[in-house]
C-alpha positions as CSV (number, residue, x, y, z in Angstrom):
1,M,2.2,159.6,71.7
2,S,4.3,162.8,71.8
3,V,4.4,163.3,75.7
4,R,7.7,163.2,77.2
5,F,8.2,161.3,80.5
6,L,10.9,161.8,82.8
7,T,11.7,159.7,85.6
8,L,14.0,160.9,88.8
9,T,16.1,158.4,90.8
10,L,18.4,160.0,93.7
11,H,19.0,156.7,95.1
12,P,19.5,154.2,92.1
13,A,21.1,150.9,92.3
14,V,22.4,147.8,90.3
15,D,20.1,145.0,90.9
16,R,21.1,141.3,90.5
17,V,18.6,138.8,90.7
18,F,19.7,135.0,91.5
19,A,17.8,131.9,91.5
20,A,18.5,129.3,94.1
21,A,16.7,125.8,95.3
22,R,16.8,127.2,98.7
23,V,18.2,129.7,101.3
24,T,19.4,128.6,104.4
25,P,20.8,131.3,106.7
26,G,24.8,130.8,107.6
27,A,25.1,128.2,104.5
28,I,27.0,128.5,101.4
29,H,24.7,128.3,98.1
30,E,24.9,127.7,94.5
31,A,22.8,130.4,92.6
32,A,22.3,131.3,89.1
33,L,22.6,134.8,88.1
34,L,19.3,135.4,86.0
35,R,20.0,139.1,85.2
36,E,22.1,142.3,86.3
37,V,20.1,145.5,85.6
38,P,20.0,149.4,86.2
39,A,17.6,149.6,88.8
40,G,16.2,152.1,91.6
41,K,12.5,153.2,91.9
42,G,12.3,155.3,89.0
43,V,14.6,153.5,86.6
44,N,12.1,150.5,87.2
45,T,9.2,152.9,86.7
46,A,10.9,154.2,83.4
47,R,11.5,150.6,81.9
48,S,7.8,149.3,83.0
49,L,6.5,152.4,81.1
50,R,8.7,151.5,77.9
51,G,7.1,148.1,78.3
52,I,3.5,149.0,78.6
53,L,3.9,151.4,75.7
54,A,5.8,148.4,73.7
55,K,5.9,150.1,70.1
56,K,4.3,153.2,70.6
57,S,6.8,156.1,70.1
58,A,7.3,158.2,73.5
59,R,10.2,159.8,74.8
60,I,11.3,158.4,77.9
61,D,14.1,159.8,80.0
62,A,15.3,158.5,83.3
63,A,17.4,160.9,85.4
64,V,19.8,158.9,87.8
65,W,22.1,160.3,90.7
66,C,24.4,157.3,90.6
67,G,28.2,156.7,90.9
68,A,30.3,157.9,88.1
69,G,31.9,154.4,87.7
70,E,28.5,153.2,86.9
71,R,27.5,155.8,84.4
72,A,28.3,153.7,81.3
73,F,26.3,150.9,82.5
74,F,23.6,152.9,82.8
75,V,23.6,154.8,79.7
76,R,24.3,151.4,77.6
77,A,21.5,149.3,79.3
78,L,18.9,151.9,79.1
79,K,19.8,152.8,75.6
80,A,19.0,149.4,74.9
81,E,15.5,149.8,75.9
82,K,15.2,153.1,73.8
83,I,15.4,155.0,77.3
84,A,17.5,158.1,77.4
85,A,19.7,157.9,80.7
86,R,20.4,161.4,82.1
87,V,23.3,160.7,84.4
88,L,24.0,163.0,87.5
89,P,27.2,161.5,88.7
90,R,28.5,161.2,92.2
91,P,32.0,160.5,93.3
92,V,30.9,157.3,94.8
93,K,30.0,153.7,93.8
94,T,26.4,153.1,92.9
95,R,24.7,150.9,95.7
96,L,24.0,147.0,95.0
97,C,20.8,145.4,95.5
98,V,20.3,141.6,95.6
99,T,17.2,139.5,95.2
100,V,17.1,135.5,95.6
101,L,14.6,133.8,94.1
102,E,13.8,130.4,95.6
103,D,12.2,127.4,93.8
104,G,9.2,127.6,96.1
105,G,8.4,131.4,95.3
106,R,10.0,132.9,98.6
107,E,12.1,136.1,97.8
108,T,15.2,137.1,99.9
109,H,16.3,140.6,99.4
110,F,19.5,142.4,100.3
111,K,19.7,146.1,99.6
112,G,22.7,148.5,100.0
113,A,22.8,152.3,100.6
114,M,24.8,154.9,99.1
115,P,26.9,157.4,101.6
116,K,25.6,161.0,102.5
117,P,26.1,163.3,99.9
118,S,28.6,166.1,100.3
119,R,27.4,169.9,100.0
120,A,29.5,169.9,96.6
121,E,27.8,167.0,95.3
122,C,24.2,168.5,96.1
123,A,25.2,171.6,94.5
124,A,26.3,169.6,91.3
125,L,22.8,167.8,91.8
126,L,20.8,170.8,91.4
127,K,23.3,171.8,88.5
128,G,22.7,168.9,86.5
129,L,19.1,168.9,87.2
130,A,18.9,172.0,85.4
131,H,20.4,170.4,82.2
132,A,18.2,167.4,82.4
133,L,15.0,169.2,82.6
134,R,15.7,171.2,79.4
135,G,12.6,170.7,77.2
136,A,10.7,169.1,80.0
137,G,7.1,168.8,80.0
138,G,4.3,166.1,79.9
139,V,4.8,164.0,82.9
140,I,7.6,163.9,85.5
141,A,8.1,161.2,88.4
142,V,10.2,161.4,91.6
143,C,10.6,157.9,92.5
144,G,12.1,156.5,95.7
145,S,14.0,157.7,98.9
146,A,17.1,159.9,98.7
147,P,20.4,158.5,99.8
148,P,20.7,158.7,104.1
149,G,21.5,162.1,105.0
150,T,20.6,164.1,102.1
151,P,19.5,167.6,103.7
152,P,15.9,168.5,103.5
153,R,16.4,171.9,102.0
154,V,17.9,170.1,98.8
155,L,15.2,167.9,98.6
156,S,12.7,170.9,98.6
157,E,14.9,172.7,96.2
158,V,14.8,169.7,93.9
159,L,10.9,169.5,94.0
160,N,10.6,173.4,93.4
161,R,12.9,173.0,90.2
162,L,10.6,170.2,89.1
163,R,7.7,172.0,89.7
164,A,8.9,175.0,87.5
165,A,9.5,172.7,84.6
166,K,5.4,173.2,83.7
167,A,4.9,169.5,83.9
168,T,2.4,167.0,85.9
169,L,4.7,166.1,89.0
170,L,4.1,163.0,90.8
171,V,6.1,161.8,93.6
172,D,6.4,158.2,94.7
173,A,8.8,158.6,97.8
174,N,9.1,157.6,101.4
175,G,10.8,159.2,104.3
176,P,12.0,163.0,104.1
177,L,11.2,162.9,100.5
178,L,7.7,162.2,101.0
179,S,7.6,164.6,103.9
180,A,8.8,167.3,101.6
181,A,6.6,166.2,98.6
182,G,3.4,166.1,100.8
183,R,4.3,170.2,101.4
184,A,5.3,171.0,98.0
185,G,1.8,171.1,96.3
186,V,2.7,168.2,93.7
187,D,0.0,166.9,91.5
188,G,0.3,163.4,92.8
189,L,1.7,161.8,95.9
190,K,2.1,158.0,96.2
191,G,3.0,155.4,98.9
192,N,2.1,152.2,100.5
193,A,-0.4,151.9,103.0
194,R,2.4,152.2,106.0
195,E,4.1,155.2,104.3
196,I,0.9,157.3,103.8
197,A,0.0,156.4,107.5
198,A,3.2,157.9,108.7
199,W,2.6,160.7,106.4
200,L,-0.9,161.3,108.0
201,G,0.3,160.8,111.5
202,L,-1.5,157.3,111.8
203,R,-0.5,154.5,113.6
204,G,0.1,151.2,111.6
205,S,-1.2,151.4,108.0
206,F,-3.8,153.4,106.2
207,S,-6.9,152.0,105.7
208,P,-9.3,153.0,102.5
209,R,-12.3,151.4,104.4
210,N,-11.5,153.4,107.5
211,S,-13.8,156.7,107.1
212,K,-11.4,158.5,109.7
213,H,-8.3,157.8,107.9
214,R,-10.1,159.1,104.6
215,A,-11.1,162.1,106.1
216,R,-7.6,163.0,107.3
217,L,-6.2,162.4,103.9
218,L,-8.8,164.4,102.1
219,A,-7.9,167.2,104.5
220,R,-4.3,167.1,103.5
221,L,-5.2,167.7,99.9
222,G,-4.3,170.9,98.3
223,D,-5.7,172.9,95.3
224,S,-4.0,175.0,92.6
225,S,-3.1,177.5,95.3
226,G,-2.3,175.2,97.8
227,K,0.4,173.1,99.6
228,G,-0.9,170.0,99.8
229,P,-1.0,167.0,96.9
230,R,-3.7,167.6,94.6
231,S,-4.3,163.6,94.4
232,V,-2.7,160.7,96.5
233,L,-2.3,157.2,95.7
234,V,-2.1,154.5,98.0
235,T,-0.9,150.9,97.0
236,L,-2.1,148.2,99.0
237,G,0.1,145.2,97.8
238,A,-1.5,142.5,96.3
239,T,-5.0,143.8,97.2
240,G,-4.8,146.7,94.7
241,A,-5.1,150.7,95.4
242,F,-6.8,153.4,96.6
243,L,-6.8,156.9,94.8
244,A,-8.0,160.1,96.6
245,T,-8.9,163.4,94.5
246,R,-10.7,166.4,95.3
247,E,-13.2,164.8,92.9
248,G,-13.8,161.7,95.4
249,C,-12.1,158.5,96.5
250,W,-12.0,155.2,94.7
251,L,-10.7,151.7,95.6
252,A,-9.7,149.1,92.8
253,R,-8.9,145.5,93.4
254,A,-6.2,143.5,91.9
255,P,-7.0,140.8,89.6
256,K,-6.1,137.3,90.8
257,V,-2.9,135.9,89.4
258,A,-2.2,132.1,89.6
259,K,0.3,131.5,92.2
260,K,2.7,129.3,89.9
261,L,2.6,132.5,87.3
262,V,4.0,134.7,89.8
263,R,7.8,135.4,89.7
264,S,8.3,138.3,91.9
265,S,6.4,141.3,93.6
266,V,9.7,143.5,93.3
267,G,9.0,146.4,91.1
268,C,5.1,146.3,91.2
269,G,4.7,149.4,93.0
270,D,7.1,151.2,90.3
271,A,5.1,149.5,87.6
272,A,1.9,151.2,89.3
273,T,3.8,154.7,89.1
274,A,4.4,154.0,85.4
275,G,0.4,153.3,85.0
276,W,-0.4,156.5,86.9
277,M,1.9,158.3,84.5
278,L,0.6,157.0,81.6
279,A,-3.0,158.1,82.8
280,C,-1.7,161.5,83.4
281,A,-0.5,161.8,79.9
282,E,-3.7,160.5,78.4
283,A,-5.9,163.0,80.7
284,R,-7.9,160.1,82.4
285,A,-10.3,160.6,84.9
286,P,-9.7,159.7,88.2
287,A,-11.2,156.2,88.3
288,Q,-9.4,155.3,85.3
289,A,-6.2,156.5,86.3
290,L,-6.5,154.3,89.2
291,C,-7.3,150.9,87.2
292,R,-4.3,151.7,85.0
293,A,-2.2,152.1,87.9
294,V,-3.5,148.6,89.4
295,A,-3.1,147.0,86.1
296,A,0.4,148.1,85.5
297,G,1.5,146.7,89.1
298,S,-0.4,143.6,88.5
299,A,1.3,142.8,85.2
300,K,4.6,143.2,86.9
301,V,4.4,139.9,88.9
302,Y,4.9,137.8,85.5
303,S,8.4,138.6,85.6
304,A,11.4,138.4,87.9
305,D,12.8,141.7,86.5
306,P,12.2,144.4,88.4
307,G,11.6,146.7,85.4
308,D,9.8,144.1,83.0
309,T,6.2,144.9,82.5
310,K,4.9,143.8,79.2
311,G,2.3,145.8,77.4
312,D,0.1,142.6,76.5
313,R,-0.2,141.6,80.4
314,F,-1.0,145.2,81.2
315,G,-4.2,145.1,78.6
316,E,-5.0,141.7,80.2
317,C,-5.0,143.3,83.9
318,L,-6.8,146.3,82.9
319,G,-9.7,144.4,81.3
320,A,-10.2,142.8,84.7
321,I,-10.3,145.7,87.1
322,C,-13.0,148.0,88.2
323,A,-12.5,151.1,90.4
324,V,-15.4,151.4,93.0
325,R,-16.0,154.9,94.4
326,L,-16.1,155.4,98.1
327,D,-18.5,157.8,99.7
């Protein structure tokens, strides 16, 4: 496969995953460090995409707006997985995220946040992004949120520059970045049921079975000359996912995975983005694209690593999924 894949993570992290017998608030615990990996939604997506493609040759780049002190860590760790890190450094420390997996399967998460970027940092981001986009084509995915306080105009400019790269542009985001992407005419917009509901101005969560919800979403879709997204993918957790395009709407249920085989749900949404990127590169029809997104997200649960999605598991899940059209 000669297509180039590029992910952009504006709010990356260093993820540490621990195993503990049981977590009790206020207590001291003995925990085993299972792994420390470069993370953030776009990094997880790039790593999952590499795992899905396995031995197939494909260029996968991961652009990260991370702390300068963690630059070597991101470059070294991603290089080991045949992913090129395009580091856009900031003079701050990259946030730390901690996951504790208990023997009974419960997960506890602690997520840090990076500080508000300065005007100079934002200018450096845009300058560095131009370098990261050299030779870009194929499929680009912007994943995750932006650091708190990032100016909306900067987010809009980032999206404008990515659109100019003549690539298929997907955005898996929340908050201000999702709002900006919803107005930017991207090829695909992705979020969970609550995030998409907030974007649509709905209360609670988006329901694909609700005809009024679907109608409101379809009204927000754009075309080649419009400002709205040309497709919207809504992840529904363990239930599956929903895809809306101008061609129609589809719903796909996730295959059942035995509880004893489930290691962690962290990164499942990012893996789903990887499946969607792959489908775009292969020019799959909407129903097929949805199945690949659900299969990738489902395959991720077999690992505690947020970016570890195996190609064989992806294949197994894909064979068990069928997309149903909703009129």
